[in-house]
C-alpha positions as a Markdown table, in Angstrom:
| # | Residue | x | y | z |
|---|---|---|---|---|
| 1 | Met | 0.3 | -29.6 | 0.8 |
| 2 | Lys | -3.6 | -29.5 | 1.2 |
| 3 | Lys | -5.0 | -28.4 | 4.3 |
| 4 | Ile | -8.6 | -30.5 | 5.9 |
| 5 | Leu | -10.3 | -29.2 | 8.7 |
| 6 | Ile | -12.6 | -31.7 | 10.3 |
| 7 | Phe | -15.5 | -30.6 | 12.8 |
| 8 | Ser | -16.2 | -33.8 | 15.1 |
| 9 | Leu | -18.2 | -33.8 | 18.1 |
| 10 | Ala | -15.9 | -36.0 | 20.3 |
| 11 | Tyr | -12.9 | -37.7 | 19.3 |
| 12 | Tyr | -9.8 | -39.7 | 21.0 |
| 13 | Pro | -8.8 | -40.5 | 23.8 |
| 14 | Asp | -12.2 | -40.7 | 25.4 |
| 15 | Val | -14.9 | -41.0 | 23.1 |
| 16 | Val | -14.6 | -43.0 | 20.6 |
| 17 | Ser | -17.1 | -45.4 | 18.7 |
| 18 | Gly | -17.6 | -46.3 | 14.7 |
| 19 | Ala | -17.3 | -42.4 | 14.1 |
| 20 | Glu | -13.7 | -41.1 | 15.9 |
| 21 | Val | -12.2 | -44.6 | 14.7 |
| 22 | Ala | -12.9 | -44.0 | 11.0 |
| 23 | Ile | -11.4 | -40.7 | 11.5 |
| 24 | Lys | -8.5 | -41.9 | 13.0 |
| 25 | Glu | -8.3 | -45.3 | 10.5 |
| 26 | Ile | -8.3 | -42.9 | 7.7 |
| 27 | Thr | -6.0 | -39.8 | 8.7 |
| 28 | Asn | -3.3 | -42.9 | 9.9 |
| 29 | Arg | -3.4 | -43.7 | 6.4 |
| 30 | Ile | -2.7 | -40.6 | 4.6 |
| 31 | Asp | 0.7 | -39.8 | 4.2 |
| 32 | Pro | 0.9 | -36.2 | 6.0 |
| 33 | Asn | 3.1 | -34.4 | 3.4 |
| 34 | Asp | 0.0 | -34.6 | 1.0 |
| 35 | Ile | -2.6 | -33.8 | 3.5 |
| 36 | Glu | -2.4 | -31.8 | 6.8 |
| 37 | Phe | -5.4 | -32.4 | 9.4 |
| 38 | His | -6.4 | -30.2 | 11.8 |
| 39 | Met | -9.8 | -30.8 | 14.1 |
| 40 | Val | -12.2 | -29.0 | 16.0 |
| 41 | Thr | -13.9 | -30.9 | 19.0 |
| 42 | Leu | -14.9 | -30.7 | 22.3 |
| 43 | Arg | -13.2 | -30.9 | 25.5 |
| 44 | Phe | -15.3 | -32.2 | 28.0 |
| 45 | Asp | -12.3 | -33.7 | 30.4 |
| 46 | Ser | -10.4 | -30.5 | 31.8 |
| 47 | Thr | -7.3 | -32.6 | 32.2 |
| 48 | Leu | -6.8 | -33.2 | 28.6 |
| 49 | Pro | -4.9 | -30.1 | 26.6 |
| 50 | Lys | -6.5 | -27.7 | 24.2 |
| 51 | Ile | -4.6 | -28.8 | 21.9 |
| 52 | Glu | -2.8 | -32.1 | 21.2 |
| 53 | Lys | -2.3 | -34.1 | 17.8 |
| 54 | Ile | -3.0 | -38.2 | 17.8 |
| 55 | Gly | -2.3 | -39.8 | 15.4 |
| 56 | Asn | -2.3 | -37.5 | 12.1 |
| 57 | Val | -4.4 | -35.3 | 13.3 |
| 58 | Leu | -4.3 | -31.6 | 15.2 |
| 59 | Ile | -6.3 | -31.7 | 17.1 |
| 60 | Tyr | -8.1 | -28.5 | 19.1 |
| 61 | Arg | -10.4 | -28.5 | 22.0 |
| 62 | Ile | -13.0 | -26.2 | 23.1 |
| 63 | Gly | -15.8 | -26.0 | 25.1 |
| 64 | Phe | -17.2 | -26.4 | 29.3 |
| 65 | Ser | -15.1 | -29.4 | 31.0 |
| 66 | Arg | -14.0 | -30.1 | 34.1 |
| 67 | Pro | -11.7 | -33.5 | 35.7 |
| 68 | Asn | -12.4 | -37.0 | 34.5 |
| 69 | Pro | -16.3 | -36.7 | 34.0 |
| 70 | Thr | -19.0 | -39.1 | 34.8 |
| 71 | Met | -21.7 | -40.0 | 32.3 |
| 72 | Ala | -23.6 | -38.4 | 35.0 |
| 73 | Asp | -21.5 | -34.8 | 34.7 |
| 74 | Leu | -21.9 | -35.2 | 31.2 |
| 75 | Arg | -25.9 | -34.2 | 31.9 |
| 76 | Lys | -25.6 | -31.8 | 34.1 |
| 77 | Phe | -24.4 | -27.8 | 34.1 |
| 78 | Pro | -22.5 | -26.7 | 32.4 |
| 79 | Leu | -21.3 | -29.5 | 30.2 |
| 80 | His | -24.3 | -30.3 | 29.2 |
| 81 | Leu | -24.9 | -27.3 | 27.4 |
| 82 | Asn | -21.6 | -28.4 | 25.3 |
| 83 | Lys | -23.4 | -30.2 | 22.2 |
| 84 | Phe | -25.7 | -27.1 | 21.2 |
| 85 | Leu | -22.7 | -24.6 | 21.7 |
| 86 | Phe | -20.7 | -26.4 | 20.0 |
| 87 | Gln | -22.8 | -25.4 | 17.2 |
| 88 | Phe | -22.3 | -21.9 | 16.9 |
| 89 | Thr | -18.4 | -22.3 | 19.1 |
| 90 | Ala | -17.1 | -24.7 | 16.4 |
| 91 | Ala | -17.8 | -22.3 | 13.4 |
| 92 | Phe | -16.5 | -19.7 | 15.4 |
| 93 | Lys | -12.9 | -21.4 | 16.2 |
| 94 | Ala | -13.0 | -22.6 | 12.2 |
| 95 | Met | -13.1 | -19.5 | 11.1 |
| 96 | Ser | -10.1 | -18.3 | 13.2 |
| 97 | Leu | -7.9 | -21.2 | 12.5 |
| 98 | His | -8.5 | -20.7 | 8.7 |
| 99 | Arg | -7.2 | -17.1 | 9.3 |
| 100 | Glu | -4.0 | -18.6 | 10.4 |
| 101 | Tyr | -4.0 | -22.1 | 8.1 |
| 102 | His | -6.1 | -21.3 | 5.2 |
| 103 | Tyr | -8.1 | -24.7 | 4.7 |
| 104 | Asp | -8.2 | -26.1 | 1.5 |
| 105 | Gly | -11.2 | -28.3 | 2.5 |
| 106 | Ile | -13.9 | -28.9 | 5.6 |
| 107 | Trp | -14.7 | -32.9 | 6.5 |
| 108 | Ala | -18.1 | -32.5 | 8.8 |
| 109 | Met | -17.8 | -36.0 | 10.5 |
| 110 | Met | -22.2 | -36.8 | 10.9 |
| 111 | Ala | -25.2 | -33.8 | 9.8 |
| 112 | His | -26.7 | -34.1 | 13.2 |
| 113 | Ser | -23.4 | -32.9 | 15.0 |
| 114 | Ala | -21.2 | -31.5 | 13.3 |
| 115 | Gly | -23.1 | -30.6 | 10.0 |
| 116 | Val | -24.5 | -26.9 | 11.9 |
| 117 | Pro | -21.1 | -25.4 | 12.2 |
| 118 | Ala | -19.7 | -26.7 | 9.1 |
| 119 | Ala | -22.6 | -25.1 | 7.2 |
| 120 | Ile | -22.0 | -21.9 | 8.7 |
| 121 | Phe | -18.4 | -21.6 | 7.6 |
| 122 | Lys | -18.9 | -22.7 | 4.8 |
| 123 | Ile | -21.4 | -19.8 | 4.0 |
| 124 | Cys | -19.1 | -17.0 | 4.8 |
| 125 | Asn | -16.4 | -19.5 | 3.4 |
| 126 | Pro | -18.3 | -20.6 | -0.2 |
| 127 | Lys | -14.8 | -21.3 | -2.0 |
| 128 | Ile | -13.3 | -24.3 | 0.0 |
| 129 | Gly | -15.2 | -26.9 | -0.5 |
| 130 | Tyr | -17.0 | -28.9 | 2.1 |
| 131 | Val | -17.7 | -32.5 | 2.4 |
| 132 | Leu | -20.6 | -34.1 | 4.9 |
| 133 | Thr | -19.6 | -37.5 | 5.8 |
| 134 | Leu | -23.2 | -40.0 | 7.3 |
| 135 | Gln | -22.4 | -42.0 | 10.2 |
| 136 | Glu | -25.6 | -41.9 | 11.4 |
| 137 | Gly | -26.7 | -45.1 | 13.4 |
| 138 | Asp | -29.9 | -43.2 | 15.7 |
| 139 | Pro | -33.6 | -43.1 | 14.1 |
| 140 | Ile | -34.0 | -40.7 | 12.0 |
| 141 | Pro | -36.7 | -39.4 | 13.0 |
| 142 | Glu | -35.3 | -39.0 | 16.6 |
| 143 | Ile | -32.2 | -37.0 | 14.9 |
| 144 | Glu | -34.9 | -34.6 | 13.0 |
| 145 | Arg | -36.7 | -33.9 | 15.8 |
| 146 | Thr | -33.5 | -33.0 | 18.0 |
| 147 | Val | -32.4 | -30.8 | 15.3 |
| 148 | Arg | -35.4 | -28.6 | 15.2 |
| 149 | Pro | -34.4 | -25.8 | 16.9 |
| 150 | Leu | -31.4 | -25.4 | 13.8 |
| 151 | Trp | -33.2 | -27.1 | 11.1 |
| 152 | Pro | -32.4 | -23.9 | 8.9 |
| 153 | Leu | -29.0 | -24.4 | 9.2 |
| 154 | Phe | -29.7 | -28.5 | 9.3 |
| 155 | Thr | -30.7 | -28.3 | 6.0 |
| 156 | Arg | -28.2 | -26.0 | 4.3 |
| 157 | Ala | -25.6 | -28.8 | 6.4 |
| 158 | Phe | -26.8 | -31.3 | 3.7 |
| 159 | Thr | -27.4 | -28.7 | 0.3 |
| 160 | Arg | -24.3 | -26.8 | 1.4 |
| 161 | Ala | -22.4 | -29.9 | 1.0 |
| 162 | Asp | -20.3 | -30.5 | -2.1 |
| 163 | Val | -19.2 | -34.1 | -1.9 |
| 164 | Val | -21.6 | -36.3 | 0.8 |
| 165 | Gln | -19.5 | -39.7 | 1.7 |
| 166 | Val | -22.2 | -42.0 | 3.4 |
| 167 | Ile | -21.2 | -45.7 | 5.1 |
| 168 | Ser | -24.4 | -47.6 | 3.8 |
| 169 | Ser | -27.2 | -46.8 | 0.9 |
| 170 | Phe | -29.8 | -46.6 | 4.0 |
| 171 | Leu | -27.5 | -43.3 | 5.1 |
| 172 | Gly | -27.5 | -42.4 | 1.2 |
| 173 | Asp | -31.5 | -42.1 | 0.6 |
| 174 | Trp | -31.5 | -39.6 | 4.1 |
| 175 | Ala | -28.9 | -37.6 | 2.4 |
| 176 | Arg | -30.8 | -37.5 | -1.0 |
| 177 | Ile | -33.8 | -36.8 | 1.0 |
| 178 | Arg | -32.8 | -34.1 | 2.9 |
| 179 | Gly | -32.1 | -32.2 | -0.2 |
| 180 | Phe | -28.6 | -32.8 | -1.6 |
| 181 | Thr | -27.9 | -33.6 | -5.1 |
| 182 | Gly | -24.4 | -33.6 | -5.5 |
| 183 | Pro | -22.4 | -36.1 | -5.6 |
| 184 | Leu | -22.4 | -39.0 | -3.4 |
| 185 | Glu | -20.0 | -41.9 | -2.8 |
| 186 | Leu | -20.7 | -45.0 | -0.6 |
| 187 | Ile | -17.9 | -45.4 | 1.4 |
| 188 | Pro | -18.0 | -47.7 | 4.3 |
| 189 | Asn | -16.7 | -48.0 | 7.5 |
| 190 | Gly | -13.9 | -50.9 | 7.6 |
| 191 | Ala | -12.3 | -53.0 | 10.1 |
| 192 | Ser | -8.6 | -54.5 | 11.7 |
| 193 | Leu | -8.0 | -58.3 | 10.0 |
| 194 | Pro | -6.4 | -59.8 | 13.7 |
| 195 | Pro | -3.4 | -62.5 | 12.1 |
| 196 | Ala | -4.9 | -66.0 | 12.5 |
| 197 | Asp | -2.3 | -66.4 | 15.1 |
| 198 | Tyr | -2.7 | -63.0 | 16.9 |
| 199 | Tyr | -3.3 | -65.2 | 20.3 |
| 200 | Ser | -1.8 | -68.1 | 21.6 |
| 201 | Glu | -3.9 | -71.0 | 23.1 |
| 202 | Ala | -1.9 | -69.6 | 26.0 |
| 203 | Asp | -3.5 | -66.7 | 25.6 |
| 204 | Ile | -6.6 | -67.3 | 25.6 |
| 205 | Lys | -6.5 | -69.6 | 28.6 |
| 206 | Ile | -5.1 | -66.4 | 30.6 |
| 207 | Leu | -8.3 | -63.8 | 28.7 |
| 208 | Lys | -10.4 | -66.6 | 30.0 |
| 209 | Glu | -9.8 | -67.0 | 32.9 |
| 210 | Lys | -9.7 | -62.8 | 33.5 |
| 211 | Tyr | -13.5 | -62.6 | 32.3 |
| 212 | Cys | -14.0 | -66.2 | 34.6 |
| 213 | Lys | -15.0 | -68.2 | 31.3 |
| 214 | Lys | -15.8 | -71.9 | 32.8 |
| 215 | Lys | -15.6 | -75.1 | 30.7 |
| 216 | Gly | -18.6 | -75.7 | 28.9 |
| 217 | Asp | -19.6 | -71.6 | 29.4 |
| 218 | Val | -21.3 | -70.2 | 26.2 |
| 219 | Phe | -20.3 | -66.5 | 25.7 |
| 220 | Ile | -22.3 | -64.4 | 23.9 |
| 221 | Val | -20.9 | -61.1 | 23.4 |
| 222 | Thr | -22.0 | -57.7 | 22.2 |
| 223 | Val | -20.1 | -54.5 | 22.0 |
| 224 | Ser | -22.1 | -51.0 | 21.8 |
| 225 | Arg | -23.2 | -48.0 | 23.4 |
| 226 | Leu | -25.7 | -48.7 | 25.8 |
| 227 | Val | -28.3 | -46.9 | 24.5 |
| 228 | Glu | -32.3 | -48.1 | 23.3 |
| 229 | Lys | -31.0 | -48.3 | 19.6 |
| 230 | Asn | -28.7 | -51.2 | 20.5 |
| 231 | Ala | -31.3 | -53.7 | 22.0 |
| 232 | Val | -28.6 | -55.0 | 24.7 |
| 233 | Asp | -32.1 | -55.6 | 27.0 |
| 234 | Asp | -33.4 | -58.5 | 24.1 |
| 235 | Ile | -29.9 | -59.8 | 24.2 |
| 236 | Ile | -30.9 | -60.3 | 28.2 |
| 237 | Arg | -34.2 | -61.0 | 28.0 |
| 238 | Ala | -33.3 | -64.3 | 25.4 |
| 239 | Leu | -31.4 | -65.3 | 28.3 |
| 240 | Pro | -34.1 | -67.3 | 30.2 |
| 241 | Leu | -35.0 | -68.9 | 27.0 |
| 242 | Leu | -31.4 | -70.3 | 27.2 |
| 243 | His | -29.7 | -72.9 | 29.1 |
| 244 | Gln | -27.4 | -71.9 | 32.0 |
| 245 | Asn | -24.0 | -72.1 | 30.4 |
| 246 | Ile | -25.1 | -69.6 | 27.9 |
| 247 | Lys | -24.0 | -66.6 | 29.2 |
| 248 | Val | -24.1 | -62.7 | 27.8 |
| 249 | Leu | -20.5 | -60.1 | 28.1 |
| 250 | Ile | -21.6 | -56.6 | 27.1 |
| 251 | Val | -18.5 | -54.5 | 26.4 |
| 252 | Gly | -18.9 | -50.5 | 26.6 |
| 253 | Gly | -21.2 | -48.7 | 28.4 |
| 254 | Gly | -23.9 | -45.8 | 28.6 |
| 255 | Pro | -26.5 | -44.3 | 29.6 |
| 256 | Asp | -28.3 | -47.2 | 29.9 |
| 257 | Glu | -26.4 | -49.4 | 31.9 |
| 258 | Glu | -28.1 | -49.7 | 35.2 |
| 259 | Ala | -31.1 | -50.5 | 33.8 |
| 260 | Leu | -29.8 | -53.0 | 31.8 |
| 261 | Lys | -28.5 | -54.3 | 35.3 |
| 262 | Gln | -31.8 | -54.2 | 36.9 |
| 263 | Leu | -33.3 | -55.7 | 34.1 |
| 264 | Ala | -30.9 | -58.6 | 34.8 |
| 265 | Asn | -31.8 | -58.7 | 38.6 |
| 266 | Asp | -35.4 | -58.6 | 37.4 |
| 267 | Leu | -35.3 | -61.7 | 35.5 |
| 268 | Asn | -32.9 | -63.7 | 37.4 |
| 269 | Val | -29.8 | -63.4 | 35.6 |
| 270 | Ala | -27.8 | -61.4 | 36.7 |
| 271 | Glu | -25.3 | -64.3 | 37.7 |
| 272 | Arg | -25.1 | -64.9 | 33.5 |
| 273 | Val | -24.6 | -61.3 | 32.3 |
| 274 | Lys | -21.2 | -60.1 | 32.9 |
| 275 | Phe | -20.7 | -55.7 | 32.1 |
| 276 | Thr | -17.0 | -54.6 | 31.4 |
| 277 | Gly | -17.9 | -51.1 | 31.2 |
| 278 | Gln | -15.9 | -48.6 | 28.5 |
| 279 | Val | -12.3 | -50.1 | 27.9 |
| 280 | Asp | -10.2 | -49.5 | 25.0 |
| 281 | Arg | -10.1 | -51.2 | 21.6 |
| 282 | Lys | -7.6 | -54.5 | 22.7 |
| 283 | Gln | -10.0 | -55.0 | 25.8 |
| 284 | Thr | -13.0 | -55.4 | 23.3 |
| 285 | Ala | -10.6 | -57.7 | 20.7 |
| 286 | Glu | -10.4 | -60.2 | 23.6 |
| 287 | Cys | -13.8 | -59.8 | 24.6 |
| 288 | Arg | -14.4 | -61.1 | 21.1 |
| 289 | Met | -11.6 | -63.4 | 21.1 |
| 290 | Ile | -13.5 | -65.6 | 23.7 |
| 291 | Ser | -16.6 | -64.9 | 22.6 |
| 292 | Asp | -18.5 | -67.6 | 20.8 |
| 293 | Ile | -21.2 | -66.1 | 19.2 |
| 294 | Phe | -21.6 | -61.7 | 18.3 |
| 295 | Ala | -25.2 | -60.4 | 19.1 |
| 296 | Arg | -26.3 | -56.9 | 18.6 |
| 297 | Pro | -30.0 | -57.0 | 17.6 |
| 298 | Ser | -30.5 | -53.2 | 16.7 |
| 299 | Arg | -33.4 | -51.3 | 16.4 |
| 300 | Ser | -31.2 | -48.7 | 13.9 |
| 301 | Glu | -28.2 | -48.4 | 12.9 |
| 302 | Gly | -26.1 | -46.3 | 10.6 |
| 303 | Met | -23.9 | -49.6 | 9.4 |
| 304 | Gly | -22.5 | -51.0 | 12.4 |
| 305 | Asn | -18.5 | -51.1 | 12.7 |
| 306 | Ser | -18.8 | -53.6 | 15.5 |
| 307 | Phe | -20.4 | -56.4 | 12.9 |
| 308 | Ala | -17.3 | -55.7 | 10.2 |
| 309 | Ser | -14.6 | -56.6 | 13.6 |
| 310 | Ala | -16.9 | -59.6 | 15.1 |
| 311 | Met | -16.6 | -61.0 | 11.0 |
| 312 | Ala | -13.0 | -60.0 | 10.8 |
| 313 | Ser | -13.0 | -62.0 | 14.3 |
| 314 | Arg | -14.0 | -65.2 | 12.6 |
| 315 | Ile | -17.5 | -65.8 | 15.0 |
| 316 | Pro | -20.8 | -66.0 | 14.2 |
| 317 | Ile | -22.9 | -63.3 | 14.2 |
| 318 | Ile | -26.8 | -62.8 | 15.3 |
| 319 | Ala | -28.6 | -59.5 | 14.1 |
| 320 | Thr | -31.3 | -57.6 | 12.1 |
| 321 | Gln | -31.2 | -55.8 | 9.2 |
| 322 | Glu | -31.9 | -52.5 | 9.9 |
| 323 | Gly | -30.7 | -49.4 | 8.4 |
| 324 | Gly | -27.0 | -50.3 | 6.9 |
| 325 | Leu | -27.6 | -53.5 | 8.2 |
| 326 | Ile | -28.9 | -54.8 | 5.3 |
| 327 | Asp | -25.6 | -53.8 | 2.8 |
| 328 | Phe | -23.9 | -56.7 | 4.5 |
| 329 | Ile | -25.7 | -58.7 | 6.6 |
| 330 | Phe | -27.8 | -61.4 | 4.3 |
| 331 | Asp | -29.3 | -65.1 | 5.2 |
| 332 | Ala | -31.0 | -67.6 | 2.9 |
| 333 | Lys | -34.4 | -66.1 | 3.8 |
| 334 | His | -34.3 | -62.8 | 3.3 |
| 335 | Asn | -31.9 | -62.9 | 0.6 |
| 336 | Pro | -32.4 | -65.7 | -1.4 |
| 337 | Asp | -29.7 | -64.5 | -3.8 |
| 338 | Lys | -26.8 | -63.6 | -1.8 |
| 339 | Glu | -24.4 | -66.1 | 0.7 |
| 340 | Thr | -25.8 | -66.0 | 4.3 |
| 341 | Thr | -23.1 | -63.6 | 6.2 |
| 342 | Ala | -25.2 | -63.9 | 9.6 |
| 343 | Trp | -28.3 | -65.5 | 11.6 |
| 344 | Val | -30.9 | -62.4 | 10.9 |
| 345 | Val | -33.6 | -61.8 | 13.2 |
| 346 | Asp | -36.3 | -59.2 | 13.4 |
| 347 | Arg | -36.4 | -56.2 | 15.6 |
| 348 | Asp | -37.9 | -56.5 | 19.5 |
| 349 | Ser | -37.5 | -60.5 | 19.5 |
| 350 | Pro | -36.1 | -62.7 | 22.3 |
| 351 | Asp | -37.5 | -65.5 | 21.0 |
| 352 | Gln | -35.8 | -64.6 | 17.6 |
| 353 | Ile | -32.5 | -64.4 | 19.5 |
| 354 | Ala | -32.6 | -67.4 | 21.7 |
| 355 | Glu | -33.8 | -69.7 | 18.4 |
| 356 | Ala | -30.7 | -68.0 | 16.6 |
| 357 | Val | -28.3 | -68.9 | 19.4 |
| 358 | Lys | -29.6 | -72.4 | 19.8 |
| 359 | Asp | -29.2 | -72.8 | 15.8 |
| 360 | Ile | -25.5 | -71.5 | 16.0 |
| 361 | Leu | -24.3 | -74.0 | 18.7 |
| 362 | Thr | -26.3 | -77.0 | 16.8 |
| 363 | His | -25.0 | -76.3 | 13.8 |
| 364 | Pro | -21.3 | -76.3 | 13.5 |
| 365 | Glu | -20.6 | -77.1 | 10.0 |
| 366 | Gln | -22.7 | -74.4 | 9.4 |
| 367 | Val | -21.6 | -72.0 | 11.5 |
| 368 | Lys | -18.2 | -72.7 | 10.1 |
| 369 | Lys | -19.3 | -71.6 | 6.4 |
| 370 | Val | -21.7 | -68.8 | 7.1 |
| 371 | Val | -18.1 | -67.5 | 9.0 |
| 372 | Ser | -15.9 | -68.2 | 6.2 |
| 373 | Thr | -18.6 | -66.3 | 3.7 |
| 374 | Ala | -18.5 | -63.4 | 6.2 |
| 375 | Tyr | -14.8 | -62.9 | 6.7 |
| 376 | Lys | -14.2 | -63.4 | 3.2 |
| 377 | Leu | -16.7 | -60.3 | 2.6 |
| 378 | Val | -15.2 | -57.8 | 5.0 |
| 379 | Ser | -11.6 | -58.8 | 3.8 |
| 380 | Glu | -12.5 | -57.7 | 0.7 |
| 381 | Glu | -14.6 | -55.0 | 1.0 |
| 382 | Tyr | -14.0 | -53.5 | 4.5 |
| 383 | Asn | -10.7 | -53.0 | 4.3 |
| 384 | Trp | -9.2 | -49.9 | 5.9 |
| 385 | Asp | -6.7 | -49.6 | 3.8 |
| 386 | Phe | -8.6 | -48.9 | 0.6 |
| 387 | Ile | -10.9 | -47.6 | 2.6 |
| 388 | Ala | -8.5 | -44.5 | 3.1 |
| 389 | Arg | -7.6 | -45.0 | -0.6 |
| 390 | Asp | -11.1 | -44.1 | -1.7 |
| 391 | Met | -11.4 | -41.4 | 0.9 |
| 392 | His | -8.2 | -39.7 | -0.9 |
| 393 | Glu | -9.3 | -40.6 | -4.6 |
| 394 | Lys | -12.8 | -40.3 | -4.7 |
| 395 | Val | -13.6 | -37.2 | -1.9 |
| 396 | Phe | -10.7 | -35.3 | -0.5 |
| 397 | Lys | -9.2 | -34.9 | -4.4 |
| 398 | Arg | -12.9 | -33.5 | -5.3 |
| 399 | Leu | -13.0 | -31.1 | -2.9 |
| 400 | Phe | -9.1 | -30.0 | -3.7 |
| 401 | Ala | -10.4 | -29.3 | -7.9 |
| 402 | Phe | -13.7 | -27.6 | -6.0 |
| 403 | Asn | -11.5 | -25.4 | -4.5 |
| 404 | His | -9.5 | -24.8 | -7.9 |
| 405 | Thr | -12.2 | -24.3 | -9.6 |
| 406 | Asn | -13.5 | -21.5 | -7.5 |
| 407 | Leu | -10.5 | -19.5 | -6.9 |
């Protein structure tokens, strides 16, 4: 049995975004008798154990913590130091664990948050294979500006990697720009495909009551961290251009929540905007199920798990083609050689969002065709079973081969 140590800034149960979902979905599908996964991650919440097994991953939590911290707490002393200190404390913890477990490979989840400790470990243990996964969704210039104090080590997060796995061609280009010359594997994130009859009519009726959806209401759902790059503000700005029965269901939490609520008030659409806060995956699926349109007009995107999940839920999508979205968000205007999978809008264009909503509501036959095409795409190319297989065969086995050749 082989052992892989994962570096991830955050993980379940408190932090769940695309990167954390990918780790869990992939590791849960790999036979634990074949590969044993360990992880070094931040603790933040002191009610969580320092050592815990979740799925097929044995987790070691480090760093400053306090009971049930809020978003505001994470920005205060000492918790706000965690992300920077992790770049070094995670490496030291990993080397301590390596003396005990003798890892066959290491896996860094995202360069900007886990690449530096992985690079330090690799420098100290050059014979151990190292895979870097790029899942970054923030604008690349912003990421690079943030890591400037650690630039030499950040550069080595790329150049010291033996394999780089990216979730989009956009991120693959970034790896090459940052100096990686080795094997590059484009393996996207996936989406879980709910059965067509997963929710009964009675279930849906109960869910509509739960989320206050009245007869005649049209729900636009967006699922995302509430940060500037996800452009939830543009969806709210589109509301005054639409009929009163069209409402927005905002699923997720983040530092911009209060500002978005204020924006809804300023535009006199607060009664048409519902914030769920941070919810689990079951509640997220519920929100998609009762909604009529999915919208996320991203200003930047690594890939966007939420889009694939919306496709799997068979609802029409309004999106930009920023970053990695260009790999699977297509329409006739921008991609005449491909089948349409979404309604494409330009970034920072609330008026285009409003027009896309109107087009969706007035062309049901077109919607049916586009939704079917998108579902076919996601079921064939973004299936977690296939993705886990590819990670095992194309990435992890290559790590072990590297380790063997360097013994």
